[in-house]
PAKOLNU-35343 format. One record per residue (C-alpha): residue in three letters; y, z, x. Coordinates in nm, 3 decimals. Layout:
N
<r><residu>ALA</residu><py>Y</py><pz>Z</pz><px>X</px></r>
...
***
This chain:
177
<r><residu>MET</residu><py>8.283</py><pz>6.702</pz><px>7.524</px></r>
<r><residu>PRO</residu><py>8.407</py><pz>7.053</pz><px>7.567</px></r>
<r><residu>LYS</residu><py>8.557</py><pz>7.185</pz><px>7.248</px></r>
<r><residu>PHE</residu><py>8.783</py><pz>7.500</pz><px>7.217</px></r>
<r><residu>SER</residu><py>8.654</py><pz>7.796</pz><px>7.001</px></r>
<r><residu>ASN</residu><py>8.811</py><pz>7.784</pz><px>6.634</px></r>
<r><residu>ASP</residu><py>9.069</py><pz>8.045</pz><px>6.777</px></r>
<r><residu>ALA</residu><py>9.178</py><pz>7.858</pz><px>7.093</px></r>
<r><residu>TYR</residu><py>9.201</py><pz>7.546</pz><px>6.870</px></r>
<r><residu>GLU</residu><py>9.419</py><pz>7.702</pz><px>6.609</px></r>
<r><residu>LEU</residu><py>9.650</py><pz>7.869</pz><px>6.868</px></r>
<r><residu>VAL</residu><py>9.662</py><pz>7.497</pz><px>7.048</px></r>
<r><residu>GLN</residu><py>9.791</py><pz>7.355</pz><px>6.729</px></r>
<r><residu>ARG</residu><py>10.061</py><pz>7.623</pz><px>6.694</px></r>
<r><residu>ILE</residu><py>10.159</py><pz>7.551</pz><px>7.049</px></r>
<r><residu>ILE</residu><py>10.187</py><pz>7.183</pz><px>7.000</px></r>
<r><residu>LYS</residu><py>10.396</py><pz>7.239</pz><px>6.690</px></r>
<r><residu>ARG</residu><py>10.664</py><pz>7.395</pz><px>6.904</px></r>
<r><residu>TYR</residu><py>10.753</py><pz>7.084</pz><px>7.025</px></r>
<r><residu>PRO</residu><py>10.937</py><pz>6.757</pz><px>6.845</px></r>
<r><residu>GLU</residu><py>10.725</py><pz>6.473</pz><px>6.754</px></r>
<r><residu>GLY</residu><py>10.667</py><pz>6.255</pz><px>7.050</px></r>
<r><residu>LYS</residu><py>10.723</py><pz>6.564</pz><px>7.292</px></r>
<r><residu>GLN</residu><py>10.367</py><pz>6.702</pz><px>7.283</px></r>
<r><residu>LYS</residu><py>10.285</py><pz>6.644</pz><px>7.636</px></r>
<r><residu>SER</residu><py>10.535</py><pz>6.973</pz><px>7.700</px></r>
<r><residu>ALA</residu><py>10.261</py><pz>7.196</pz><px>7.582</px></r>
<r><residu>ILE</residu><py>10.063</py><pz>7.083</pz><px>7.872</px></r>
<r><residu>LEU</residu><py>10.101</py><pz>7.407</pz><px>8.081</px></r>
<r><residu>PRO</residu><py>9.988</py><pz>7.650</pz><px>7.795</px></r>
<r><residu>LEU</residu><py>9.709</py><pz>7.418</pz><px>7.675</px></r>
<r><residu>LEU</residu><py>9.562</py><pz>7.414</pz><px>8.050</px></r>
<r><residu>HIS</residu><py>9.571</py><pz>7.810</pz><px>8.070</px></r>
<r><residu>ILE</residu><py>9.389</py><pz>7.827</pz><px>7.730</px></r>
<r><residu>ALA</residu><py>9.148</py><pz>7.587</pz><px>7.865</px></r>
<r><residu>GLN</residu><py>9.109</py><pz>7.764</pz><px>8.185</px></r>
<r><residu>ALA</residu><py>9.067</py><pz>8.088</pz><px>7.998</px></r>
<r><residu>GLU</residu><py>8.776</py><pz>7.923</pz><px>7.767</px></r>
<r><residu>PHE</residu><py>8.574</py><pz>7.716</pz><px>7.991</px></r>
<r><residu>GLU</residu><py>8.481</py><pz>7.967</pz><px>8.257</px></r>
<r><residu>GLY</residu><py>8.771</py><pz>7.990</pz><px>8.487</px></r>
<r><residu>TRP</residu><py>8.813</py><pz>7.637</pz><px>8.582</px></r>
<r><residu>LEU</residu><py>8.920</py><pz>7.275</pz><px>8.454</px></r>
<r><residu>SER</residu><py>8.656</py><pz>7.041</pz><px>8.512</px></r>
<r><residu>VAL</residu><py>8.768</py><pz>6.659</pz><px>8.426</px></r>
<r><residu>PRO</residu><py>8.594</py><pz>6.674</pz><px>8.100</px></r>
<r><residu>VAL</residu><py>8.798</py><pz>6.971</pz><px>7.984</px></r>
<r><residu>MET</residu><py>9.116</py><pz>6.779</pz><px>8.135</px></r>
<r><residu>ASP</residu><py>9.016</py><pz>6.465</pz><px>7.966</px></r>
<r><residu>TYR</residu><py>8.985</py><pz>6.686</pz><px>7.635</px></r>
<r><residu>ILE</residu><py>9.326</py><pz>6.835</pz><px>7.662</px></r>
<r><residu>ALA</residu><py>9.456</py><pz>6.458</pz><px>7.733</px></r>
<r><residu>SER</residu><py>9.301</py><pz>6.369</pz><px>7.394</px></r>
<r><residu>ILE</residu><py>9.451</py><pz>6.647</pz><px>7.201</px></r>
<r><residu>LEU</residu><py>9.808</py><pz>6.572</pz><px>7.330</px></r>
<r><residu>ASN</residu><py>9.748</py><pz>6.171</pz><px>7.301</px></r>
<r><residu>ILE</residu><py>9.842</py><pz>6.136</pz><px>7.662</px></r>
<r><residu>GLN</residu><py>9.635</py><pz>5.959</pz><px>7.952</px></r>
<r><residu>PRO</residu><py>9.417</py><pz>6.200</pz><px>8.164</px></r>
<r><residu>ILE</residu><py>9.587</py><pz>6.124</pz><px>8.490</px></r>
<r><residu>GLU</residu><py>9.892</py><pz>6.309</pz><px>8.338</px></r>
<r><residu>VAL</residu><py>9.690</py><pz>6.629</pz><px>8.319</px></r>
<r><residu>TYR</residu><py>9.552</py><pz>6.562</pz><px>8.646</px></r>
<r><residu>GLU</residu><py>9.873</py><pz>6.537</pz><px>8.775</px></r>
<r><residu>VAL</residu><py>9.967</py><pz>6.866</pz><px>8.634</px></r>
<r><residu>ALA</residu><py>9.664</py><pz>7.072</pz><px>8.710</px></r>
<r><residu>SER</residu><py>9.626</py><pz>6.945</pz><px>9.083</px></r>
<r><residu>PHE</residu><py>10.017</py><pz>7.030</pz><px>9.154</px></r>
<r><residu>TYR</residu><py>9.956</py><pz>7.421</pz><px>9.018</px></r>
<r><residu>SER</residu><py>9.763</py><pz>7.664</pz><px>9.250</px></r>
<r><residu>MET</residu><py>9.708</py><pz>7.862</pz><px>8.949</px></r>
<r><residu>PHE</residu><py>9.471</py><pz>7.622</pz><px>8.800</px></r>
<r><residu>ASN</residu><py>9.117</py><pz>7.569</pz><px>8.943</px></r>
<r><residu>LEU</residu><py>8.983</py><pz>7.237</pz><px>8.981</px></r>
<r><residu>LYS</residu><py>8.622</py><pz>7.356</pz><px>9.088</px></r>
<r><residu>PRO</residu><py>8.414</py><pz>7.617</pz><px>8.963</px></r>
<r><residu>VAL</residu><py>8.533</py><pz>7.962</pz><px>9.106</px></r>
<r><residu>GLY</residu><py>8.408</py><pz>8.356</pz><px>9.074</px></r>
<r><residu>LYS</residu><py>8.475</py><pz>8.597</pz><px>8.818</px></r>
<r><residu>CYS</residu><py>8.779</py><pz>8.730</pz><px>9.004</px></r>
<r><residu>VAL</residu><py>8.994</py><pz>8.473</pz><px>9.169</px></r>
<r><residu>ILE</residu><py>9.169</py><pz>8.668</pz><px>9.430</px></r>
<r><residu>GLU</residu><py>9.517</py><pz>8.490</pz><px>9.524</px></r>
<r><residu>VAL</residu><py>9.684</py><pz>8.609</pz><px>9.832</px></r>
<r><residu>CYS</residu><py>10.038</py><pz>8.529</pz><px>9.890</px></r>
<r><residu>ARG</residu><py>10.069</py><pz>8.324</pz><px>10.193</px></r>
<r><residu>THR</residu><py>10.463</py><pz>8.246</pz><px>10.229</px></r>
<r><residu>GLY</residu><py>10.713</py><pz>8.403</pz><px>10.473</px></r>
<r><residu>PRO</residu><py>10.780</py><pz>8.784</pz><px>10.368</px></r>
<r><residu>CYS</residu><py>10.408</py><pz>8.823</pz><px>10.264</px></r>
<r><residu>TRP</residu><py>10.277</py><pz>8.697</pz><px>10.624</px></r>
<r><residu>LEU</residu><py>10.531</py><pz>8.870</pz><px>10.785</px></r>
<r><residu>MET</residu><py>10.409</py><pz>9.205</pz><px>10.617</px></r>
<r><residu>GLY</residu><py>10.049</py><pz>9.164</pz><px>10.684</px></r>
<r><residu>ALA</residu><py>9.912</py><pz>8.902</pz><px>10.437</px></r>
<r><residu>GLU</residu><py>9.706</py><pz>8.738</pz><px>10.718</px></r>
<r><residu>ASP</residu><py>9.545</py><pz>9.094</pz><px>10.798</px></r>
<r><residu>VAL</residu><py>9.439</py><pz>9.091</pz><px>10.442</px></r>
<r><residu>VAL</residu><py>9.304</py><pz>8.779</pz><px>10.418</px></r>
<r><residu>ARG</residu><py>9.091</py><pz>8.807</pz><px>10.731</px></r>
<r><residu>TYR</residu><py>8.976</py><pz>9.137</pz><px>10.583</px></r>
<r><residu>ILE</residu><py>8.888</py><pz>9.004</pz><px>10.258</px></r>
<r><residu>GLU</residu><py>8.701</py><pz>8.714</pz><px>10.438</px></r>
<r><residu>LYS</residu><py>8.484</py><pz>8.959</pz><px>10.644</px></r>
<r><residu>LYS</residu><py>8.430</py><pz>9.213</pz><px>10.366</px></r>
<r><residu>LEU</residu><py>8.305</py><pz>8.953</pz><px>10.119</px></r>
<r><residu>GLY</residu><py>8.166</py><pz>8.716</pz><px>10.376</px></r>
<r><residu>ILE</residu><py>8.370</py><pz>8.433</pz><px>10.273</px></r>
<r><residu>LYS</residu><py>8.622</py><pz>8.201</pz><px>10.383</px></r>
<r><residu>GLU</residu><py>8.956</py><pz>8.124</pz><px>10.191</px></r>
<r><residu>GLY</residu><py>8.859</py><pz>7.871</pz><px>9.940</px></r>
<r><residu>GLU</residu><py>8.489</py><pz>8.003</pz><px>9.911</px></r>
<r><residu>THR</residu><py>8.312</py><pz>8.197</pz><px>9.628</px></r>
<r><residu>THR</residu><py>8.091</py><pz>8.486</pz><px>9.727</px></r>
<r><residu>LYS</residu><py>7.706</py><pz>8.408</pz><px>9.653</px></r>
<r><residu>ASP</residu><py>7.683</py><pz>8.628</pz><px>9.366</px></r>
<r><residu>GLY</residu><py>7.989</py><pz>8.439</pz><px>9.207</px></r>
<r><residu>MET</residu><py>8.184</py><pz>8.734</pz><px>9.161</px></r>
<r><residu>PHE</residu><py>8.492</py><pz>8.667</pz><px>9.388</px></r>
<r><residu>THR</residu><py>8.676</py><pz>8.332</pz><px>9.515</px></r>
<r><residu>LEU</residu><py>8.954</py><pz>8.386</pz><px>9.760</px></r>
<r><residu>LYS</residu><py>9.267</py><pz>8.147</pz><px>9.799</px></r>
<r><residu>THR</residu><py>9.606</py><pz>8.155</pz><px>9.922</px></r>
<r><residu>VAL</residu><py>9.887</py><pz>8.070</pz><px>9.735</px></r>
<r><residu>GLU</residu><py>10.232</py><pz>8.004</pz><px>9.749</px></r>
<r><residu>CYS</residu><py>10.525</py><pz>8.262</pz><px>9.693</px></r>
<r><residu>LEU</residu><py>10.415</py><pz>8.515</pz><px>9.378</px></r>
<r><residu>ALA</residu><py>10.784</py><pz>8.628</pz><px>9.359</px></r>
<r><residu>ALA</residu><py>10.679</py><pz>8.991</pz><px>9.488</px></r>
<r><residu>CYS</residu><py>10.872</py><pz>8.968</pz><px>9.842</px></r>
<r><residu>GLY</residu><py>10.991</py><pz>9.304</pz><px>9.788</px></r>
<r><residu>SER</residu><py>10.678</py><pz>9.466</pz><px>9.786</px></r>
<r><residu>ALA</residu><py>10.460</py><pz>9.249</pz><px>10.027</px></r>
<r><residu>PRO</residu><py>10.209</py><pz>9.205</pz><px>10.111</px></r>
<r><residu>MET</residu><py>10.051</py><pz>9.149</pz><px>9.760</px></r>
<r><residu>MET</residu><py>9.799</py><pz>8.960</pz><px>9.578</px></r>
<r><residu>GLN</residu><py>9.719</py><pz>8.847</pz><px>9.227</px></r>
<r><residu>ILE</residu><py>9.393</py><pz>8.885</pz><px>9.052</px></r>
<r><residu>GLY</residu><py>9.441</py><pz>8.711</pz><px>8.688</px></r>
<r><residu>GLU</residu><py>9.741</py><pz>8.886</pz><px>8.530</px></r>
<r><residu>LEU</residu><py>9.782</py><pz>9.148</pz><px>8.757</px></r>
<r><residu>TYR</residu><py>9.957</py><pz>9.164</pz><px>9.082</px></r>
<r><residu>HIS</residu><py>9.851</py><pz>9.427</pz><px>9.341</px></r>
<r><residu>GLU</residu><py>10.159</py><pz>9.514</pz><px>9.570</px></r>
<r><residu>ASN</residu><py>10.225</py><pz>9.712</pz><px>9.896</px></r>
<r><residu>LEU</residu><py>9.879</py><pz>9.624</pz><px>10.011</px></r>
<r><residu>ASP</residu><py>9.698</py><pz>9.777</pz><px>10.305</px></r>
<r><residu>LEU</residu><py>9.333</py><pz>9.757</pz><px>10.390</px></r>
<r><residu>GLU</residu><py>9.243</py><pz>10.060</pz><px>10.203</px></r>
<r><residu>LYS</residu><py>9.410</py><pz>9.944</pz><px>9.878</px></r>
<r><residu>VAL</residu><py>9.220</py><pz>9.636</pz><px>9.929</px></r>
<r><residu>ASP</residu><py>8.898</py><pz>9.825</pz><px>9.961</px></r>
<r><residu>LYS</residu><py>8.968</py><pz>10.011</pz><px>9.645</px></r>
<r><residu>ILE</residu><py>9.077</py><pz>9.696</pz><px>9.451</px></r>
<r><residu>LEU</residu><py>8.774</py><pz>9.480</pz><px>9.537</px></r>
<r><residu>ASP</residu><py>8.532</py><pz>9.776</pz><px>9.455</px></r>
<r><residu>ASP</residu><py>8.703</py><pz>9.840</pz><px>9.102</px></r>
<r><residu>TYR</residu><py>8.665</py><pz>9.468</pz><px>9.017</px></r>
<r><residu>LYS</residu><py>8.332</py><pz>9.442</pz><px>9.123</px></r>
<r><residu>MET</residu><py>8.227</py><pz>9.740</pz><px>8.921</px></r>
<r><residu>ASN</residu><py>8.405</py><pz>9.667</pz><px>8.586</px></r>
<r><residu>ALA</residu><py>8.455</py><pz>9.306</pz><px>8.571</px></r>
<r><residu>LYS</residu><py>8.226</py><pz>9.149</pz><px>8.277</px></r>
<r><residu>GLU</residu><py>8.381</py><pz>8.789</pz><px>8.222</px></r>
<r><residu>HIS</residu><py>8.614</py><pz>8.579</pz><px>8.410</px></r>
<r><residu>ILE</residu><py>8.939</py><pz>8.724</pz><px>8.487</px></r>
<r><residu>SER</residu><py>9.205</py><pz>8.459</pz><px>8.426</px></r>
<r><residu>HIS</residu><py>9.577</py><pz>8.429</pz><px>8.449</px></r>
<r><residu>TRP</residu><py>9.570</py><pz>8.384</pz><px>8.086</px></r>
<r><residu>ASP</residu><py>9.352</py><pz>8.645</pz><px>7.947</px></r>
<r><residu>LYS</residu><py>9.136</py><pz>8.552</pz><px>7.658</px></r>
<r><residu>LYS</residu><py>9.247</py><pz>8.836</pz><px>7.449</px></r>
<r><residu>HIS</residu><py>9.583</py><pz>8.625</pz><px>7.412</px></r>
<r><residu>ILE</residu><py>9.405</py><pz>8.363</pz><px>7.214</px></r>
<r><residu>LYS</residu><py>9.324</py><pz>8.596</pz><px>6.917</px></r>
<r><residu>LYS</residu><py>9.666</py><pz>8.732</pz><px>6.928</px></r>
<r><residu>GLY</residu><py>9.823</py><pz>8.399</pz><px>6.955</px></r>
***
């Protein structure tokens, strides 16, 4: 069974204590973020079961939440998960071209991971940056007003500099608490 690092487990306990007795389930979203950061960028069934046991809830309750939000990965992903907004404003401003360009550049289709395990490409619902469309998110960072030249530079920078999984919830937050 998976187990959080000591720092992560201490943070989990602090988060759970924010909620009244019997309402610990309310901590599910932050715990899923911590788990995804701790366990290679994705949530396996054993990891979700572990969260359920910590919260004293049924595993299906964790599965329901994890499968609802696109920010949670339910299968292994690359070190950098590229999430391109696919909703109206981004699509009208060229997000489809961005997706096709990334697919061609990386040799993958949407939903796939590169052979070297570096990149996974996803399209997602609105990321709330309609005024600077098209945009994509990698980890905690938004990349806005994209054109193909910017996409090239962004991908090249991540390829050269990413040492560990880049998550929506960076591991550095675990130590800070």
